[in-house]
N, CA, C and O atoms as CSV, one atom per row, in Angstrom:
chain,resi,resn,atom,element,x,y,z
A,1,UNK,N,N,30.209,-13.229,-72.257
A,1,UNK,CA,C,29.534,-12.272,-73.088
A,1,UNK,C,C,29.820,-10.842,-72.622
A,1,UNK,O,O,29.919,-9.932,-73.445
A,2,UNK,N,N,29.951,-10.641,-71.328
A,2,UNK,CA,C,30.203,-9.304,-70.815
A,2,UNK,C,C,31.572,-8.795,-71.254
A,2,UNK,O,O,31.741,-7.590,-71.440
A,3,UNK,N,N,32.549,-9.676,-71.423
A,3,UNK,CA,C,33.879,-9.236,-71.832
A,3,UNK,C,C,33.860,-8.697,-73.257
A,3,UNK,O,O,34.710,-7.886,-73.624
A,4,UNK,N,N,32.910,-9.136,-74.049
A,4,UNK,CA,C,32.815,-8.671,-75.433
A,4,UNK,C,C,32.502,-7.175,-75.496
A,4,UNK,O,O,32.947,-6.498,-76.423
A,5,UNK,N,N,31.750,-6.650,-74.534
A,5,UNK,CA,C,31.329,-5.261,-74.549
A,5,UNK,C,C,32.181,-4.337,-73.696
A,5,UNK,O,O,31.980,-3.123,-73.731
A,6,UNK,N,N,33.122,-4.866,-72.933
A,6,UNK,CA,C,33.863,-4.010,-72.020
A,6,UNK,C,C,34.748,-3.034,-72.785
A,6,UNK,O,O,35.402,-3.395,-73.764
A,7,UNK,N,N,34.753,-1.808,-72.321
A,7,UNK,CA,C,35.563,-0.762,-72.922
A,7,UNK,C,C,34.969,-0.170,-74.184
A,7,UNK,O,O,35.626,0.642,-74.835
A,8,UNK,N,N,33.773,-0.534,-74.551
A,8,UNK,CA,C,33.155,-0.034,-75.773
A,8,UNK,C,C,31.988,0.882,-75.423
A,8,UNK,O,O,31.269,0.660,-74.449
A,9,UNK,N,N,31.821,1.907,-76.237
A,9,UNK,CA,C,30.666,2.780,-76.088
A,9,UNK,C,C,29.539,2.223,-76.947
A,9,UNK,O,O,29.673,2.108,-78.166
A,10,UNK,N,N,28.452,1.887,-76.315
A,10,UNK,CA,C,27.315,1.324,-77.042
A,10,UNK,C,C,26.351,2.400,-77.519
A,10,UNK,O,O,25.295,2.085,-78.068
A,11,UNK,N,N,26.704,3.671,-77.313
A,11,UNK,CA,C,25.824,4.741,-77.751
A,11,UNK,C,C,25.778,4.821,-79.274
A,11,UNK,O,O,24.710,5.055,-79.840
A,12,UNK,N,N,26.902,4.634,-79.945
A,12,UNK,CA,C,26.941,4.733,-81.394
A,12,UNK,C,C,26.150,3.613,-82.072
A,12,UNK,O,O,25.351,3.901,-82.963
A,13,UNK,N,N,26.338,2.344,-81.686
A,13,UNK,CA,C,25.484,1.310,-82.288
A,13,UNK,C,C,24.007,1.483,-81.920
A,13,UNK,O,O,23.125,1.184,-82.725
A,14,UNK,N,N,23.744,1.959,-80.716
A,14,UNK,CA,C,22.358,2.209,-80.318
A,14,UNK,C,C,21.710,3.278,-81.170
A,14,UNK,O,O,20.544,3.164,-81.548
A,15,UNK,N,N,22.468,4.317,-81.470
A,15,UNK,CA,C,21.956,5.382,-82.327
A,15,UNK,C,C,21.731,4.859,-83.743
A,15,UNK,O,O,20.731,5.196,-84.375
A,16,UNK,N,N,22.648,4.043,-84.240
A,16,UNK,CA,C,22.501,3.472,-85.574
A,16,UNK,C,C,21.249,2.611,-85.665
A,16,UNK,O,O,20.497,2.700,-86.636
A,17,UNK,N,N,21.029,1.782,-84.658
A,17,UNK,CA,C,19.830,0.937,-84.646
A,17,UNK,C,C,18.580,1.810,-84.546
A,17,UNK,O,O,17.592,1.565,-85.239
A,18,UNK,N,N,18.622,2.827,-83.682
A,18,UNK,CA,C,17.477,3.721,-83.531
A,18,UNK,C,C,17.146,4.480,-84.800
A,18,UNK,O,O,15.975,4.605,-85.161
A,19,UNK,N,N,18.161,4.986,-85.482
A,19,UNK,CA,C,17.924,5.725,-86.727
A,19,UNK,C,C,17.395,4.788,-87.806
A,19,UNK,O,O,16.499,5.163,-88.562
A,20,UNK,N,N,17.934,3.582,-87.886
A,20,UNK,CA,C,17.469,2.619,-88.885
A,20,UNK,C,C,16.004,2.248,-88.648
A,20,UNK,O,O,15.203,2.237,-89.583
A,21,UNK,N,N,15.664,1.949,-87.407
A,21,UNK,CA,C,14.271,1.625,-87.080
A,21,UNK,C,C,13.388,2.849,-87.302
A,21,UNK,O,O,12.262,2.727,-87.783
A,22,UNK,N,N,13.899,4.028,-86.953
A,22,UNK,CA,C,13.136,5.253,-87.164
A,22,UNK,C,C,12.855,5.515,-88.631
A,22,UNK,O,O,11.758,5.946,-88.988
A,23,UNK,N,N,13.843,5.256,-89.491
A,23,UNK,CA,C,13.630,5.430,-90.923
A,23,UNK,C,C,12.570,4.463,-91.443
A,23,UNK,O,O,11.681,4.853,-92.199
A,24,UNK,N,N,12.670,3.205,-91.035
A,24,UNK,CA,C,11.718,2.199,-91.519
A,24,UNK,C,C,10.302,2.500,-91.022
A,24,UNK,O,O,9.357,2.550,-91.810
A,25,UNK,N,N,10.164,2.700,-89.705
A,25,UNK,CA,C,8.841,2.970,-89.138
A,25,UNK,C,C,8.303,4.307,-89.657
A,25,UNK,O,O,7.115,4.426,-89.960
A,26,UNK,N,N,9.175,5.305,-89.758
A,26,UNK,CA,C,8.739,6.618,-90.231
A,26,UNK,C,C,8.251,6.588,-91.667
A,26,UNK,O,O,7.255,7.234,-91.994
A,27,UNK,N,N,8.945,5.836,-92.543
A,27,UNK,CA,C,8.517,5.754,-93.939
A,27,UNK,C,C,7.185,5.016,-94.052
A,27,UNK,O,O,6.303,5.433,-94.802
A,28,UNK,N,N,7.042,3.920,-93.306
A,28,UNK,CA,C,5.777,3.174,-93.341
A,28,UNK,C,C,4.633,4.040,-92.804
A,28,UNK,O,O,3.564,4.109,-93.411
A,29,UNK,N,N,4.861,4.694,-91.668
A,29,UNK,CA,C,3.824,5.545,-91.087
A,29,UNK,C,C,3.503,6.729,-92.001
A,29,UNK,O,O,2.340,7.104,-92.147
A,30,UNK,N,N,4.526,7.313,-92.611
A,30,UNK,CA,C,4.292,8.432,-93.531
A,30,UNK,C,C,3.475,7.989,-94.732
A,30,UNK,O,O,2.596,8.719,-95.190
A,31,UNK,N,N,3.757,6.791,-95.249
A,31,UNK,CA,C,2.957,6.278,-96.370
A,31,UNK,C,C,1.512,6.045,-95.990
A,31,UNK,O,O,0.601,6.345,-96.762
A,32,UNK,N,N,1.303,5.509,-94.798
A,32,UNK,CA,C,-0.070,5.283,-94.327
A,32,UNK,C,C,-0.790,6.607,-94.128
A,32,UNK,O,O,-1.943,6.752,-94.534
A,33,UNK,N,N,-0.125,7.567,-93.512
A,33,UNK,CA,C,-0.755,8.870,-93.271
A,33,UNK,C,C,-1.068,9.595,-94.580
A,33,UNK,O,O,-2.094,10.267,-94.691
A,34,UNK,N,N,-0.185,9.457,-95.567
A,34,UNK,CA,C,-0.398,10.144,-96.840
A,34,UNK,C,C,-1.501,9.489,-97.661
A,34,UNK,O,O,-2.315,10.181,-98.273
A,35,UNK,N,N,-1.532,8.156,-97.678
A,35,UNK,CA,C,-2.505,7.495,-98.549
A,35,UNK,C,C,-3.870,7.306,-97.903
A,35,UNK,O,O,-4.895,7.539,-98.543
A,36,UNK,N,N,-3.894,6.890,-96.651
A,36,UNK,CA,C,-5.182,6.589,-96.008
A,36,UNK,C,C,-5.853,7.848,-95.462
A,36,UNK,O,O,-7.046,8.065,-95.675
A,37,UNK,N,N,-5.082,8.675,-94.758
A,37,UNK,CA,C,-5.675,9.839,-94.100
A,37,UNK,C,C,-5.528,11.128,-94.907
A,37,UNK,O,O,-6.034,12.175,-94.504
A,38,UNK,N,N,-4.839,11.054,-96.047
A,38,UNK,CA,C,-4.688,12.184,-96.966
A,38,UNK,C,C,-4.096,13.420,-96.279
A,38,UNK,O,O,-4.605,14.530,-96.434
A,39,UNK,N,N,-3.030,13.217,-95.529
A,39,UNK,CA,C,-2.335,14.327,-94.886
A,39,UNK,C,C,-1.491,15.075,-95.906
A,39,UNK,O,O,-1.120,14.529,-96.945
A,40,UNK,N,N,-1.195,16.319,-95.600
A,40,UNK,CA,C,-0.347,17.126,-96.473
A,40,UNK,C,C,1.097,16.623,-96.413
A,40,UNK,O,O,1.528,16.033,-95.422
A,41,UNK,N,N,1.827,16.872,-97.499
A,41,UNK,CA,C,3.197,16.364,-97.612
A,41,UNK,C,C,4.100,16.905,-96.509
A,41,UNK,O,O,4.905,16.154,-95.958
A,42,UNK,N,N,3.989,18.181,-96.177
A,42,UNK,CA,C,4.876,18.745,-95.152
A,42,UNK,C,C,4.619,18.124,-93.778
A,42,UNK,O,O,5.566,17.942,-93.014
A,43,UNK,N,N,3.377,17.796,-93.441
A,43,UNK,CA,C,3.088,17.132,-92.167
A,43,UNK,C,C,3.632,15.704,-92.158
A,43,UNK,O,O,4.146,15.235,-91.142
A,44,UNK,N,N,3.519,15.028,-93.276
A,44,UNK,CA,C,4.038,13.662,-93.381
A,44,UNK,C,C,5.554,13.669,-93.216
A,44,UNK,O,O,6.103,12.802,-92.535
A,45,UNK,N,N,6.233,14.626,-93.824
A,45,UNK,CA,C,7.688,14.710,-93.706
A,45,UNK,C,C,8.120,15.066,-92.281
A,45,UNK,O,O,9.152,14.590,-91.808
A,46,UNK,N,N,7.343,15.893,-91.605
A,46,UNK,CA,C,7.658,16.228,-90.206
A,46,UNK,C,C,7.509,15.002,-89.313
A,46,UNK,O,O,8.330,14.779,-88.423
A,47,UNK,N,N,6.472,14.210,-89.543
A,47,UNK,CA,C,6.281,12.973,-88.771
A,47,UNK,C,C,7.436,12.009,-89.035
A,47,UNK,O,O,7.963,11.407,-88.099
A,48,UNK,N,N,7.832,11.857,-90.296
A,48,UNK,CA,C,8.948,10.980,-90.662
A,48,UNK,C,C,10.243,11.437,-89.992
A,48,UNK,O,O,10.974,10.618,-89.435
A,49,UNK,N,N,10.529,12.730,-90.042
A,49,UNK,CA,C,11.743,13.257,-89.428
A,49,UNK,C,C,11.703,13.107,-87.910
A,49,UNK,O,O,12.722,12.797,-87.293
A,50,UNK,N,N,10.542,13.322,-87.308
A,50,UNK,CA,C,10.420,13.185,-85.855
A,50,UNK,C,C,10.679,11.741,-85.429
A,50,UNK,O,O,11.370,11.511,-84.436
A,51,UNK,N,N,10.139,10.766,-86.158
A,51,UNK,CA,C,10.394,9.366,-85.820
A,51,UNK,C,C,11.866,9.024,-85.981
A,51,UNK,O,O,12.438,8.333,-85.137
A,52,UNK,N,N,12.484,9.499,-87.053
A,52,UNK,CA,C,13.897,9.191,-87.289
A,52,UNK,C,C,14.781,9.769,-86.192
A,52,UNK,O,O,15.613,9.058,-85.630
A,53,UNK,N,N,14.612,11.042,-85.885
A,53,UNK,CA,C,15.443,11.679,-84.870
A,53,UNK,C,C,15.103,11.193,-83.460
A,53,UNK,O,O,15.992,10.995,-82.633
A,54,UNK,N,N,13.818,11.004,-83.199
A,54,UNK,CA,C,13.397,10.555,-81.863
A,54,UNK,C,C,13.916,9.166,-81.530
A,54,UNK,O,O,14.433,8.949,-80.434
A,55,UNK,N,N,13.789,8.226,-82.450
A,55,UNK,CA,C,14.281,6.875,-82.185
A,55,UNK,C,C,15.809,6.817,-82.197
A,55,UNK,O,O,16.402,5.992,-81.502
A,56,UNK,N,N,16.450,7.684,-82.979
A,56,UNK,CA,C,17.910,7.768,-82.928
A,56,UNK,C,C,18.390,8.256,-81.573
A,56,UNK,O,O,19.345,7.714,-81.017
A,57,UNK,N,N,17.738,9.269,-81.044
A,57,UNK,CA,C,18.076,9.783,-79.710
A,57,UNK,C,C,17.788,8.749,-78.631
A,57,UNK,O,O,18.562,8.599,-77.686
A,58,UNK,N,N,16.679,8.039,-78.770
A,58,UNK,CA,C,16.350,6.990,-77.810
A,58,UNK,C,C,17.392,5.863,-77.844
A,58,UNK,O,O,17.800,5.360,-76.797
A,59,UNK,N,N,17.813,5.478,-79.031
A,59,UNK,CA,C,18.860,4.452,-79.160
A,59,UNK,C,C,20.173,4.909,-78.560
A,59,UNK,O,O,20.860,4.125,-77.904
A,60,UNK,N,N,20.534,6.169,-78.774
A,60,UNK,CA,C,21.762,6.725,-78.204
A,60,UNK,C,C,21.692,6.687,-76.675
A,60,UNK,O,O,22.655,6.290,-76.018
A,61,UNK,N,N,20.558,7.098,-76.113
A,61,UNK,CA,C,20.391,7.141,-74.660
A,61,UNK,C,C,20.460,5.739,-74.060
A,61,UNK,O,O,21.135,5.529,-73.053
A,62,UNK,N,N,19.774,4.791,-74.665
A,62,UNK,CA,C,19.798,3.416,-74.160
A,62,UNK,C,C,21.197,2.824,-74.277
A,62,UNK,O,O,21.661,2.151,-73.357
A,63,UNK,N,N,21.871,3.066,-75.394
A,63,UNK,CA,C,23.237,2.566,-75.564
A,63,UNK,C,C,24.201,3.172,-74.560
A,63,UNK,O,O,25.074,2.473,-74.045
A,64,UNK,N,N,24.060,4.438,-74.276
A,64,UNK,CA,C,24.913,5.099,-73.282
A,64,UNK,C,C,24.651,4.533,-71.891
A,64,UNK,O,O,25.579,4.356,-71.103
A,65,UNK,N,N,23.389,4.250,-71.593
A,65,UNK,CA,C,23.038,3.660,-70.296
A,65,UNK,C,C,23.682,2.284,-70.142
A,65,UNK,O,O,24.236,1.968,-69.090
A,66,UNK,N,N,23.606,1.470,-71.192
A,66,UNK,CA,C,24.211,0.138,-71.124
A,66,UNK,C,C,25.731,0.212,-71.068
A,66,UNK,O,O,26.361,-0.644,-70.447
A,67,UNK,N,N,26.339,1.219,-71.706
A,67,UNK,CA,C,27.795,1.378,-71.629
A,67,UNK,C,C,28.228,1.633,-70.193
A,67,UNK,O,O,29.197,1.044,-69.713
A,68,UNK,N,N,27.507,2.509,-69.516
A,68,UNK,CA,C,27.837,2.800,-68.119
A,68,UNK,C,C,27.607,1.576,-67.246
A,68,UNK,O,O,28.367,1.332,-66.308
A,69,UNK,N,N,26.567,0.803,-67.544
A,69,UNK,CA,C,26.263,-0.379,-66.767
A,69,UNK,C,C,27.372,-1.428,-66.919
A,69,UNK,O,O,27.768,-2.051,-65.934
A,70,UNK,N,N,27.873,-1.627,-68.138
A,70,UNK,CA,C,28.943,-2.592,-68.360
A,70,UNK,C,C,30.242,-2.128,-67.712
A,70,UNK,O,O,30.991,-2.948,-67.181
A,71,UNK,N,N,30.524,-0.812,-67.746
A,71,UNK,CA,C,31.729,-0.304,-67.096
A,71,UNK,C,C,31.636,-0.478,-65.592
A,71,UNK,O,O,32.632,-0.806,-64.946
A,72,UNK,N,N,30.458,-0.263,-65.024
A,72,UNK,CA,C,30.269,-0.451,-63.592
A,72,UNK,C,C,30.434,-1.914,-63.225
A,72,UNK,O,O,31.030,-2.225,-62.193
A,73,UNK,N,N,29.916,-2.825,-64.053
A,73,UNK,CA,C,30.045,-4.257,-63.812
A,73,UNK,C,C,31.514,-4.671,-63.843
A,73,UNK,O,O,31.947,-5.501,-63.044
A,74,UNK,N,N,32.282,-4.088,-64.774
A,74,UNK,CA,C,33.707,-4.410,-64.883
A,74,UNK,C,C,34.457,-3.940,-63.637
A,74,UNK,O,O,35.315,-4.650,-63.114
A,75,UNK,N,N,34.124,-2.735,-63.168
A,75,UNK,CA,C,34.808,-2.211,-61.977
A,75,UNK,C,C,34.515,-3.060,-60.753
A,75,UNK,O,O,35.401,-3.302,-59.934
A,76,UNK,N,N,33.272,-3.513,-60.627
A,76,UNK,CA,C,32.907,-4.318,-59.463
A,76,UNK,C,C,33.603,-5.664,-59.476
A,76,UNK,O,O,33.970,-6.170,-58.416
A,77,UNK,N,N,33.794,-6.256,-60.640
A,77,UNK,CA,C,34.421,-7.572,-60.710
A,77,UNK,C,C,35.944,-7.481,-60.670
A,77,UNK,O,O,36.603,-8.463,-60.328
A,78,UNK,N,N,36.517,-6.332,-61.010
A,78,UNK,CA,C,37.972,-6.181,-61.009
A,78,UNK,C,C,38.552,-5.849,-59.642
A,78,UNK,O,O,39.751,-6.024,-59.425
A,79,UNK,N,N,37.724,-5.371,-58.714
A,79,UNK,CA,C,38.238,-4.984,-57.402
A,79,UNK,C,C,38.686,-6.230,-56.639
A,79,UNK,O,O,37.927,-7.193,-56.523
A,80,UNK,N,N,39.902,-6.217,-56.125
A,80,UNK,CA,C,40.363,-7.391,-55.357
A,80,UNK,C,C,39.681,-7.448,-53.997
A,80,UNK,O,O,39.295,-6.425,-53.432
A,81,UNK,N,N,39.547,-8.638,-53.498
A,81,UNK,CA,C,38.961,-8.767,-52.174
A,81,UNK,C,C,40.040,-8.510,-51.134
A,81,UNK,O,O,41.189,-8.920,-51.303
A,82,UNK,N,N,39.673,-7.844,-50.082
A,82,UNK,CA,C,40.617,-7.526,-49.021
A,82,UNK,C,C,40.630,-8.647,-48.013
A,82,UNK,O,O,39.577,-9.109,-47.573
A,83,UNK,N,N,41.795,-9.080,-47.651
A,83,UNK,CA,C,41.903,-10.126,-46.619
A,83,UNK,C,C,42.388,-9.498,-45.329
A,83,UNK,O,O,43.152,-8.533,-45.343
A,84,UNK,N,N,41.950,-10.037,-44.245
A,84,UNK,CA,C,42.370,-9.542,-42.936
A,84,UNK,C,C,43.738,-10.117,-42.584
A,84,UNK,O,O,44.058,-11.235,-42.987
A,85,UNK,N,N,44.555,-9.362,-41.832
A,85,UNK,CA,C,45.880,-9.848,-41.474
A,85,UNK,C,C,45.806,-11.126,-40.614
A,85,UNK,O,O,46.736,-11.933,-40.613
A,86,UNK,N,N,44.712,-11.296,-39.899
A,86,UNK,CA,C,44.630,-12.477,-39.047
A,86,UNK,C,C,44.402,-13.749,-39.860
A,86,UNK,O,O,44.628,-14.848,-39.352
A,87,UNK,N,N,43.958,-13.623,-41.117
A,87,UNK,CA,C,43.708,-14.784,-41.949
A,87,UNK,C,C,44.962,-15.267,-42.658
A,87,UNK,O,O,44.975,-16.389,-43.164
A,88,UNK,N,N,46.003,-14.473,-42.713
A,88,UNK,CA,C,47.211,-14.842,-43.445
A,88,UNK,C,C,48.100,-15.762,-42.700
A,88,UNK,O,O,49.152,-16.149,-43.208
């Protein structure tokens, strides 16, 4: 499974997932705030935009973190083991 992700930047898919979840959660929350709590339209739109951008940024950050982690894992497994001359 690790070979599937090697050499790929996971920041872009992470951002896509974050923005998608942000849009869904933001629209649902905006609808609840508008209908139940009777908030003004501009406040509802600011909350929706904040959720969309915030979760997109969070997805980008998490994806970038995992990209570095997979690259580090690849480097550790690719390094050859050193043998001592007395063992040869």
